[in-house]
C-alpha positions as a Markdown table, in Angstrom:
| # | Residue | x | y | z |
|---|---|---|---|---|
| 1 | Unk | 20.9 | -12.0 | 9.7 |
| 2 | Unk | 19.3 | -14.3 | 7.2 |
| 3 | Unk | 20.0 | -18.0 | 7.6 |
| 4 | Unk | 19.9 | -20.4 | 4.6 |
| 5 | Unk | 16.5 | -21.8 | 5.6 |
| 6 | Unk | 14.9 | -18.3 | 6.1 |
| 7 | Unk | 13.0 | -16.9 | 3.1 |
| 8 | Unk | 14.2 | -13.5 | 2.0 |
| 9 | Unk | 13.9 | -11.1 | -0.9 |
| 10 | Unk | 16.2 | -8.4 | -2.4 |
| 11 | Unk | 14.8 | -4.9 | -2.3 |
| 12 | Unk | 15.8 | -2.0 | -4.5 |
| 13 | Unk | 15.2 | 1.6 | -3.5 |
| 14 | Unk | 15.1 | 2.7 | -7.2 |
| 15 | Unk | 13.1 | 1.3 | -10.0 |
| 16 | Unk | 15.1 | -1.5 | -11.5 |
| 17 | Unk | 12.7 | -2.7 | -14.1 |
| 18 | Unk | 10.9 | -0.8 | -16.8 |
| 19 | Unk | 7.2 | -1.7 | -16.5 |
| 20 | Unk | 5.8 | -3.2 | -19.7 |
| 21 | Unk | 3.5 | -1.2 | -21.9 |
| 22 | Unk | -0.1 | -1.5 | -20.8 |
| 23 | Unk | -2.6 | -3.4 | -23.0 |
| 24 | Unk | -6.4 | -2.6 | -23.1 |
| 25 | Unk | -8.3 | -4.6 | -20.6 |
| 26 | Unk | -5.1 | -5.6 | -18.6 |
| 27 | Unk | -5.0 | -5.1 | -14.9 |
| 28 | Unk | -3.3 | -1.7 | -14.2 |
| 29 | Unk | -1.4 | -3.3 | -11.3 |
| 30 | Unk | -0.1 | -6.2 | -13.4 |
| 31 | Unk | 1.2 | -3.7 | -16.0 |
| 32 | Unk | 1.5 | -0.2 | -14.5 |
| 33 | Unk | 2.0 | 2.6 | -17.1 |
| 34 | Unk | 5.6 | 3.8 | -17.5 |
| 35 | Unk | 4.7 | 7.3 | -16.1 |
| 36 | Unk | 3.8 | 5.8 | -12.6 |
| 37 | Unk | 6.5 | 6.2 | -10.0 |
| 38 | Unk | 7.6 | 2.9 | -8.4 |
| 39 | Unk | 9.0 | 3.9 | -5.0 |
| 40 | Unk | 10.8 | 0.6 | -4.4 |
| 41 | Unk | 10.4 | -3.1 | -5.3 |
| 42 | Unk | 11.4 | -6.7 | -4.6 |
| 43 | Unk | 11.1 | -9.9 | -6.5 |
| 44 | Unk | 7.4 | -10.4 | -5.6 |
| 45 | Unk | 6.1 | -7.0 | -4.4 |
| 46 | Unk | 6.4 | -3.4 | -5.4 |
| 47 | Unk | 5.4 | 0.0 | -4.0 |
| 48 | Unk | 3.8 | 2.5 | -6.3 |
| 49 | Unk | 2.8 | 6.0 | -5.6 |
| 50 | Unk | -1.0 | 6.2 | -5.7 |
| 51 | Unk | -2.4 | 7.8 | -8.9 |
| 52 | Unk | -5.2 | 9.5 | -6.8 |
| 53 | Unk | -3.4 | 10.3 | -3.5 |
| 54 | Unk | -5.4 | 11.3 | -0.4 |
| 55 | Unk | -2.2 | 12.8 | 1.0 |
| 56 | Unk | 1.3 | 13.5 | -0.2 |
| 57 | Unk | 3.2 | 10.2 | -0.5 |
| 58 | Unk | 0.1 | 7.9 | -0.5 |
| 59 | Unk | 1.6 | 4.6 | -1.7 |
| 60 | Unk | 0.2 | 1.3 | -2.8 |
| 61 | Unk | 2.0 | -2.0 | -1.9 |
| 62 | Unk | 1.2 | -4.4 | -4.7 |
| 63 | Unk | 2.1 | -8.1 | -5.1 |
| 64 | Unk | 3.2 | -9.0 | -8.6 |
| 65 | Unk | 1.0 | -12.1 | -8.5 |
| 66 | Unk | -2.5 | -11.2 | -9.7 |
| 67 | Unk | -4.8 | -12.2 | -6.8 |
| 68 | Unk | -8.0 | -10.3 | -5.9 |
| 69 | Unk | -8.2 | -10.9 | -2.2 |
| 70 | Unk | -5.4 | -10.4 | 0.4 |
| 71 | Unk | -6.7 | -13.6 | 2.1 |
| 72 | Unk | -5.9 | -15.7 | -1.0 |
| 73 | Unk | -2.3 | -14.7 | -1.1 |
| 74 | Unk | 0.4 | -17.3 | -0.3 |
| 75 | Unk | 1.9 | -16.8 | 3.2 |
| 76 | Unk | 5.3 | -15.9 | 1.7 |
| 77 | Unk | 3.7 | -13.2 | -0.4 |
| 78 | Unk | 1.8 | -11.8 | 2.6 |
| 79 | Unk | 5.1 | -11.6 | 4.5 |
| 80 | Unk | 6.8 | -9.9 | 1.5 |
| 81 | Unk | 4.0 | -7.3 | 1.4 |
| 82 | Unk | 4.5 | -6.4 | 5.1 |
| 83 | Unk | 8.2 | -6.1 | 4.6 |
| 84 | Unk | 7.5 | -3.8 | 1.7 |
| 85 | Unk | 5.2 | -1.7 | 3.9 |
| 86 | Unk | 8.2 | -1.2 | 6.3 |
| 87 | Unk | 10.6 | -0.4 | 3.5 |
| 88 | Unk | 8.1 | 2.1 | 1.9 |
| 89 | Unk | 7.5 | 3.7 | 5.3 |
| 90 | Unk | 11.2 | 4.4 | 5.7 |
| 91 | Unk | 11.4 | 5.9 | 2.2 |
| 92 | Unk | 8.3 | 8.0 | 2.7 |
| 93 | Unk | 9.4 | 9.3 | 6.1 |
| 94 | Unk | 12.7 | 10.5 | 4.6 |
| 95 | Unk | 11.0 | 12.1 | 1.6 |
| 96 | Unk | 7.8 | 13.6 | 3.0 |
| 97 | Unk | 8.3 | 13.7 | 6.8 |
| 98 | Unk | 4.8 | 12.7 | 7.8 |
| 99 | Unk | 3.6 | 12.7 | 11.4 |
| 100 | Unk | 1.9 | 9.3 | 11.2 |
| 101 | Unk | 0.5 | 6.7 | 8.9 |
| 102 | Unk | -2.8 | 4.8 | 8.1 |
| 103 | Unk | -2.5 | 1.4 | 6.6 |
| 104 | Unk | -5.5 | -0.3 | 5.0 |
| 105 | Unk | -6.7 | -3.0 | 2.6 |
| 106 | Unk | -10.0 | -3.1 | 0.8 |
| 107 | Unk | -11.2 | -6.6 | 0.2 |
| 108 | Unk | -14.2 | -7.0 | -2.1 |
| 109 | Unk | -16.5 | -4.4 | -3.7 |
| 110 | Unk | -18.5 | -4.0 | -0.5 |
| 111 | Unk | -15.4 | -2.8 | 1.2 |
| 112 | Unk | -14.6 | -0.3 | -1.6 |
| 113 | Unk | -12.1 | -2.4 | -3.7 |
| 114 | Unk | -12.3 | -1.0 | -7.2 |
| 115 | Unk | -9.2 | -2.7 | -8.7 |
| 116 | Unk | -9.5 | -6.4 | -8.2 |
| 117 | Unk | -5.8 | -7.0 | -7.5 |
| 118 | Unk | -4.6 | -7.0 | -3.9 |
| 119 | Unk | -3.1 | -3.7 | -2.8 |
| 120 | Unk | -2.3 | -2.2 | 0.6 |
| 121 | Unk | -2.7 | 1.5 | 1.1 |
| 122 | Unk | 0.1 | 3.2 | 3.1 |
| 123 | Unk | -1.2 | 6.7 | 3.7 |
| 124 | Unk | 1.1 | 9.3 | 5.3 |
| 125 | Unk | -0.7 | 11.5 | 7.7 |
| 126 | Unk | 0.1 | 15.1 | 8.7 |
| 127 | Unk | -0.8 | 17.1 | 11.9 |
| 128 | Unk | -3.8 | 19.2 | 11.0 |
| 129 | Unk | -4.7 | 17.3 | 7.7 |
| 130 | Unk | -8.1 | 16.7 | 9.3 |
| 131 | Unk | -9.7 | 18.6 | 12.2 |
| 132 | Unk | -10.0 | 15.5 | 14.5 |
| 133 | Unk | -8.1 | 12.3 | 13.4 |
| 134 | Unk | -9.4 | 10.3 | 16.4 |
| 135 | Unk | -10.8 | 6.9 | 15.2 |
| 136 | Unk | -8.4 | 6.8 | 12.2 |
| 137 | Unk | -9.4 | 4.0 | 9.8 |
| 138 | Unk | -12.7 | 3.6 | 11.6 |
| 139 | Unk | -13.9 | 6.5 | 9.5 |
| 140 | Unk | -14.4 | 4.2 | 6.5 |
| 141 | Unk | -18.0 | 3.9 | 7.7 |
| 142 | Unk | -19.4 | 7.4 | 8.2 |
| 143 | Unk | -20.4 | 8.2 | 11.7 |
| 144 | Unk | -18.6 | 5.2 | 13.2 |
| 145 | Unk | -15.1 | 6.8 | 13.6 |
| 146 | Unk | -15.5 | 8.5 | 16.9 |
| 147 | Unk | -16.1 | 5.7 | 19.4 |
| 148 | Unk | -15.0 | 7.9 | 22.2 |
| 149 | Unk | -18.0 | 10.3 | 21.9 |
| 150 | Unk | -20.1 | 8.1 | 24.3 |
| 151 | Unk | -17.4 | 8.4 | 27.0 |
| 152 | Unk | -17.3 | 12.2 | 27.0 |
């Protein structure tokens, strides 16, 4: 139960706002095109199905505030992002029935960030989608994913 001193947000499971029309040179996360499916949203964060999904249901959690690095977000927005991850996971589970999830954030170009607006990847995973999923997100650096191979 929310108390009067506890920060909270209202979440909607359907798109409640029509995204504005994009302008050339404008951040695609500040102004997503109308054809993009917004899975759910709150006052400060929204969940958008990825334009280039690595698996069915791949979703981006995006704060409405334009900030490049996750580490520069206000604490309240960070909290709203993680609440949105939970909300999106529930919706994706009902819609796609994945067997697991990977969650990741690319911070900076060296880490693979191509759109300089914070976004969290929520990637549904399915049994058999890769031959050996051991190591999970550790595979972002080729050859470093299987830390168990030395123990075999």
